[in-house]
N, C-alpha and C positions, 0 to 999 in steps of 0.2 A: 218211919223204917230207915232203919242205919246199917250201912255194910261199910266194909274195907277192900271193896272188889276183892272175892275171893283170890287165895295168891294161885291158884293153876290159872284163871281166867287174865290173872293179869300176866304170869309170865308169855301166854299163849298170847296175846295183845301185843306183847313188847316183843316176839319171835317175829311178827307179821310187820308190824311198825315200831322197826328200830328206830326212827326219827325220835319215837316218844320218849326215848331212855335217859335222856339227859334232864329230860326234864320230870321226872314222876320220881328222880330219887333227889330233889332236894328238902323236899317239904312232905310230911304225915300228909295223906288225902283222904277226910273221910267224907265217904259219897251217903246223900239221903234220898231215898226216889220219893217223890210225892207226885201231886196231880196237874203240879202247872206244867202248861204246856211249851216248854222250852227249858235255860238252866238256870241256877244262879252259882254266881264265884264268890267266895267270903273268904277274905284274909284274916287269921289274927299270926301272933307273932312264933304258935311253933305246928300250927297246920293249917290247911285249905280245906273249907266246907265248899263238896259240890252238890247242890241239890237240884234234880234230873227227873224229867216224867220217863223218856222212851232210850234204853239202850243206844241208839243214835244221838241222839243230845246231850248224853252224858259223854261219850265220843266227842263229840261237837265242841263241849266245854273242855275236855282235853287237850284240842287243838286250840283254842282259844289260848289254855293256860301258859302254852308255850313263847305268848306272845305280850299278853297283859302279866301286871303287877298290880290292878285294884280291885276292889268289889267289880261286878261286873253280871247284868240281868238281862237276857235274850228269850223274848215271847216269838213264840212264830205265831200267824196271822190265820193260818191254816190247819186244820186237823193233820192233814192229811197230803205230803210231799213227794213227789218224786218223778223217776224218768223211765223213757219207754225206747227201749232200746230193737232198733229193726234187725231183726235175724232172716231177713227172707229176702234180701237183694242180693245174693253171691255172698257176701260175708256172714258166716254164722261164726260167732264169734267162740272160741273156748271157753270150758268149766272156767281153768284158771285166767285166764281172760276178766270175765264174769266175777271172779271173787275180786281179785282187781280192783275192781271197777266198782264192786261193793264196798268194798273199805274208803274208798274216796270218799262213796256217798254216804254213808254211816259218819266219816267225822265232818263232813258237810253240814248235816243235821235231816238227810234226809229219809225216811220211813218207808218208800218202796218202790222195789224196780220192775217193771213190766217188761216182759220177753215175747216183741212182736212176732208171730210165729205162722205166716198163712202157709206154708206145705213142708216146714223147718222141723216139727216132732214127728217121731214114729208113733201111727197111731194103731192099735189094735186093729187088727181086722183089713187093713190098709196098708199091704205090703208097698206100694209104690208111691204112696205119699211121704214123701222126703227120701226119696232112692236116688243115691249119689248129689244128694244136695247139702249133707253135711250135716245131716238132722239129728236132734238132741233123742237119747234114749229115754225112758221114762226116769231111769236110774240115775241118768246123768241127771234131770231136773231134781229129782230126791236129793242127789249130792249138794248140789246148791242152793236148795228149797233150807237144808238143813245150818249148811254154813251162812245165808242171809239171815237165820234168825238169830244167829250169833252176836250178828251186827245190829240187831235189831231194824232190819229191811225185810218187806215182806215181799215176796215172788210173788208176782202175779200173770198169768197168760193172757196174750193181747192175740187174738185169735179172728180166723172170717167166716161167719155164719152165711153171708149172702153174695159176695162178690170178692174180685181182689183175688182171685183163687188161679190165675194165669200161665201157674207152672204145671199145671194137673191137669191142663187139655188135650196135650198134643197123645192123651192116654185113649184109646176110645172107648173103656171102661168107662170113664168118668165123661164121657161126653153125654154119655144118660141122663146125667143129672145138672147138664148145662144148658141155661133158655137159650144166651146171647153171651156173646164175647165171654168174659170169664165169671158171669155170672149163674147162680145157683136156681136151678127149675123151683119155682114153689111148686109143690104139691107132689112130687117127684117121690114114690119109694124111694128111690134109690138115694136121692137128696136126704131121706130122714133117715137112712140107714147111718150113710156118713157122719152125719151129725151126732148120732147116735154113739156110734165108736167117740168119734172127738169127745165127747163131754167124760165116757166112760175111763178116759187114757187122762183127761184131764184132773180128774177125779181122783187117781191113783197118783200121779206124779206132782200135783200140787198141795200143799200143805193149806196155803188161802183158801180161801169160799168166795173172793172175788174175781170176775174175768170180763174183760172186755168183747164182745161178741163182733163188734166192727159194725158191718151192715153198710157202709159209707162211698160212695160214688159210685152205684150200681144203679150209671144213669139209664141204661136199656132195659131196666126192668121190666117184664113182661111182654117183650116186644118182639120175641126172638120164636122158639119153640113154644112157649107158653102162649104168644099169642094163637099159633099157628092150631094150638087146641081147645084154645077157649075163646078164640076172638079177644077184642079188646077190651079189657076191663079198666077199671079206676087201679091204677098202680099205687096210690098209697094204700087204698084195702088188702091191694096182695101185699105191700109189703107187713103191714099188720096185722093178715093172718098168719104170714112167715113167723113175725117175731114172737105171734103167741106161742105156734108149735115149737119154737128155740126154747120159751118160757119156758116148756112145758117139761120138755129134757133138762132144762139145768135145774128145774125145782128139785128131779129125783137124787141129783148131786148138792142140794142144800147151797148151791152156787145164787150168788150176789152177781145183778148183773150190771154193767155198761154200756154203752154203746157211743157212736159218735151220732152226733145230729142232724146232721145234715140233709141227709135221704127225707126228712119229716119237712125240713124247707122247700126240697127241690121238686120233690113230687107233688108239693101243694102249691107253690108258685112256679111252675112252670120253669124249672130251673133253677132259677134264684137260689140263692143260700142265705141271705138276708134280710129280703124284700117281701114280707108278709102283710095281708089285709085284716084287718078283724073278722071278715068274713071268712078267711081263708084260716085264721088260727085257729075258728071253733068250729072246723071241719077235722082237726088233728087231734087225736085221742093217744094221749102219750101214756103208759102206766106206770102206775106211782112208784111200781117196783125198780124200776129201769131207770140208772142213771144217765143224763144226759150230756157226753161230752160234747161240747164246746169249744173247735178246736180251731185257731184261726193264728198264721204265724207270717204276715204279712200287712202289719200296718205298725207303726210308733205313736200312733196317735191315742189316749189314754179314751177319747171322747166315742173313738170307735168303736171299741172294746165295752166300754161301759153301754153304748147303745145297744149291743147286739145281746148283751148278757141279760139286759132288762127285757129283750125282745124275747130269750130263750125261757125268762120265768111267766111268762104268757103261757106256755107250755106246758112247765111242769116246774117245782119246787125244788127236783130234786136234779143240780145241776153241776156238774163240774167243770173247768177249764184246764185245756191241751193247749200252750204255746212250745215254740220252736229250740232247740236246742240245732240249730243249722250245721250240717255234718251232709246233707245229701245232692250239692254239685258239683262235684269233683274231688280233689286231692286235697283243697282247702276250706277247711272251716269256717265258716260269717260269724267269731263269739261276737263282735260286737256289735255287730247288726241285732243280733240275739239277746245281747244285753239290753240296748233301745228299746224293742220292740216286747221286751218281756217286763222290763220296768214297767212301762204306761200297760200292758195288760193285769200286771200284780194290782197296781194300783187301784183301775176299775175292779178285780176281784176285791178288795178291802172294801167298797164303799158297797158294793152289791152282798156282802155277807157270802161270800163262794168259801167253801172250806175243803175242797179238795183241790192241786193245781197238781199239771203233769208236765214234762217237758219233753216233747217228744224228737229223739234223733232217728229220724229217717234215714235212706241210703240208698236213695235213687237211682238207676243205670248203671249199677257195680260196685257201690258202697267202697268209695275209691280213700274217702278220710279216716281215718284211724279213729277209734272210739274213743279215746282220751285226748282226743284233738278238740273236745268241746268241755274238759273242767274249767275253764276260764269261764264262761259263760255259767256255768252250775254253781262254780263257786259265787259269784255275784249274784245271781238270781237269789239262792240260798238269803245271801247276805239281806238284800232285799225282806225278804220274808221275815228274818229274825229281826228287824231292824235296823241293819247297819253297825253293829258295833265293832263286829272280828274286822282286825286288822289284815289288810292285805298282803303283811306278811308273813301271816300264817300261810297264803297260799304256797310261798315258798318253802315253807318248814313241811307240809303234803308233799309238793310235788319237789321239789328240788328245783326250780326253776322261778323264776321272778314273775307274775301275773305280766307284767308290762315286756316282758320278753316271750311269753307264750303271746299275745295278744297281737305280737308285733307280725306272726306267721298268717295274718287275714291278708294283709298290704302283698301278699305275691297275687293275687286279685289287685290291677292296680286302681287309683280312683276311688277307694273304700274306706279311706281312714278314719273318716269322720264318724263311721258306723252309724248313716243315718239311710246308706245306700249299700247296694251289697253287687256283686255280678260274678261271675266262673270264669274270667274269661283267661286264667293258668289252664282249665282245660280246654275251650275251645280255641288259645293260639298253642294251645299243646298237639291236639289233632288236626288242627288246620292244615289242608291240601296245602305244599307248596309251590306248588302249579295252578290249580284251579283258585286259589287265593277266594274263597267264600267270608272270611273276615277279613281279609286285609285291609280295608278298607277304614277297619277302625283300631288298627293299628299303629301305635306311633313311639317311634324311637325313644322318645323320653320316658316309655312305661319300663324300659331296659332299669334306667336310671334308680324308678322307683323298688323294682323288685331287689335289685342290687343292694339297697341298704336294709332290706330287709336281712340280707345274705351277713353283713356285718352286725347286725343286731343280734344274731342266733348265732354267730361265729361261737362261744364263751360255750353253747351248751353239750358238745359235744365231750367237751370235756370236764363235764361235771358230774357226779357221780347217781345223779338222778338215771332212774331206768326208764323214762322215755327218752331217752336222748338218741335212741333209733330212731325214732316218728321225726327229729330233726334233722335226722341225716338225709330222710327222705326228702325231706322240703329242702334240706341247700340242693344236693342234685334235681330235685326240678326247680330250679331258679337257675343252675347254670347250665341247665337246657335251656331254658328259656330265654334265658340273655344270648343263645345265638339264632333262635328259630321265632321269636315274638315277630321281628319285623323281615324275618328272611325273603318271606314272600314278595312281600314288594319289591325289596334291591334284586332279586330275580328278575322281579317283571319288566322293572325300570331297563335294569343291564342289556334285556333281552331287546328290547323296542328300540332302546339307545342305541344298540348293536356293539355296546360296551366291552371289548373281547377282556380286556385287562381286568375288568369287575367280575364278567364271568369267570374268567383263570381263576383267580382267587377265590370264588364260592365252589368251584369243581373242585379245587385240588388243597385248599384249606381251609374253608367252614364246612362244607359237607364232611368231610371225614372224620373233624371233630364232631361236630353233630352226630355221629354215629355212633362216637365213643361217650356222649353223654347220652344219651340214651340209654345204653349199653348201662352206664353208669345206674341211671334214673331206676331202668327197670331192675335190677339185682336192691338195689336199698328198698325199692319199694316190695319187692317179693321177700325181703327179711323181715319188712313190718308185717305186711300178710302173716305169715308162716309164725311169726310168733304170737300173733295177737285169734288168728281164726283157721278155722279148720280146713283142708288143701283145698276141698270143692269149691269151686267157684271162681278159683285162681288164673285158670283155663282161659276164662276168659280175658282176664287181664293179660296175659301170656300172648294171645290172637291178636290185643286190640294193638299192645308195644310192642311186640313181634310183625306186627301189620306195618307200625309206624315206621320203624328200622328199615324194613325190607322198600318201602315206600320210597326212603329217604335216597337208599340205594338204586332204585331206577329213576328218580329224580336226578342223582348224579352222571349215571350213564344216558340219559336222555340228551343234557346238557351235554356231555362232553361227545356224543356223537354229533352236534350238532356245531363245536366248536373245533370238529375236524373235516366239515364238511361234508359227512355220511348222510345226515340228514337235512334237507334245507329249511326248514321250519317245525317250531313245536306247537301240537293244534292249542292246549291250552294257553298257551301266552299268546299266539295268532287273536285269539278270541278277545275284544274287549274287555277289561275287567269292569263288572259293574260295583255298586256299592253296596252294602250288607242289604240287604231285602227279604231275611225273611218275618222278621215284623215291621211293623209301619214305624217305629220308636226305634232306632237304633243305638241310643245313649248309650254310651259303654259304662255309665256309672249303673244301669237296671237294666241290662242287659244279661240275663241269665238266660244259657240254651245248653244243655245238659245231653243230648240226645245223642250219644258217639254217631250212631247209626247215619245223623243227621249230618253231624258236624263231619266227620271226614271225606263225604264226598257227595253230590249232588246226585249219584244215580240209586237206584234200589239197590241195599245189601241182601 
């Protein structure tokens, strides 16, 4: 089948992807659609032939064409390659943001985009689901779905049908269908009325018939209201009973189901995800028509993934894998770690003949990181899938920013340059209280030099034409804030203990006023980023957090000033001996991820 890429479609493609224009005007390009799971580029004297299977693979070929001058073949090692975006952690991306993201995915060769929506899809008959949460309407999804199809991207819903519905428990009406915590009450009429409404809405909104139904991390299933009503029951059987009902509801709309695999393991093995005996395996009955998604983001060891894939295959042959595109521990991504972990996982998937791979972009504790911050990991991971033929230069053509420059953002979290470990120090040092000093023992002055190096690496981005430069402005503002704040708690504590009035005077009259200005600068840079990318709802949380940080710095300055003037004779937080960080037994900064703002900011209950 031969085509010239219809002129109307070509014009539309060029208007939205202006970087393509210089490359498509050089030679006549012939497109041939074939069954090859990838693409082939053939050069001749007066024309270029591109053989492709899907629209996104054609687009990947076009991206590769911007740097290659020789024949090239890339074959995907999987049938389905996608990304799941978390739309439930306060940041709900605008439709325009997702369209832009879809374009990036398509030119990298991805085939689907999943939208994770716990309560951020407006559901027929459930007016308080998504209320003031920035939720999508059916019309929003239909518009995005139509657009995604033009780029060869299948838009898929990721929902929750058992647990993780934590934002709706505040409503008394929904307490009727809650077992305990955020877990649905199995067997409740209200539970299945809700799920009927959910699937009916999904049917109207999405063209795709593939849906992920969640069911992960329901640790307390059957141990709340269910226990009171029915007594203790086999919890694996409770889940299977619920899954059967969900399957029946979904079948009315011809949906194909995928679910996270962990609860089969946890319920059969007393909480463990990975350790099952043969006897325990025999107790687990997974429906053949439900795809089990093995999710794992925490290892760079190929054998770890291979062993667990083999374990999954003892339960079912209908298996997929979900790795992590790490953007869920603060304002800074972990691209290098994502690349190392996913490379190991991809190799294990190839050996175990897994034909669907997804990279999950979660947004825990406020979704502070830009959605586009993970583009380096997605680019490199796609290259791994397609055989590593595409030049790194293609990333710069696509984004306007070199891959190395983009990757350097990781280093705003110190001690992470090799990419085999990760931490979110930039977040806990940002919110670490200047007087209580919970994280002071792991703050070192030399870390400031590390993050200053990042600023020099990314300084040129703001002068480029890249439409992602605003994100680099946010990162730069964070670096400049951390330059002052990272080790300031230690400086205050030591100056106070040594009664160094000269040092305290400098802190009070120079450093703290400048820190307040830098907090404001970061706030407005981050606010600009948020409002460009996301619906307004959810930013109020960031306003409270960063506004609270600013006010706390003002308060600290006032306390130190009063101490200087002799208006108070002591500062309680500094009188108490500061102990080493001990929330975890292992406090090595290389691996220390502590993401809960509510616990970082104070040792008191919020």
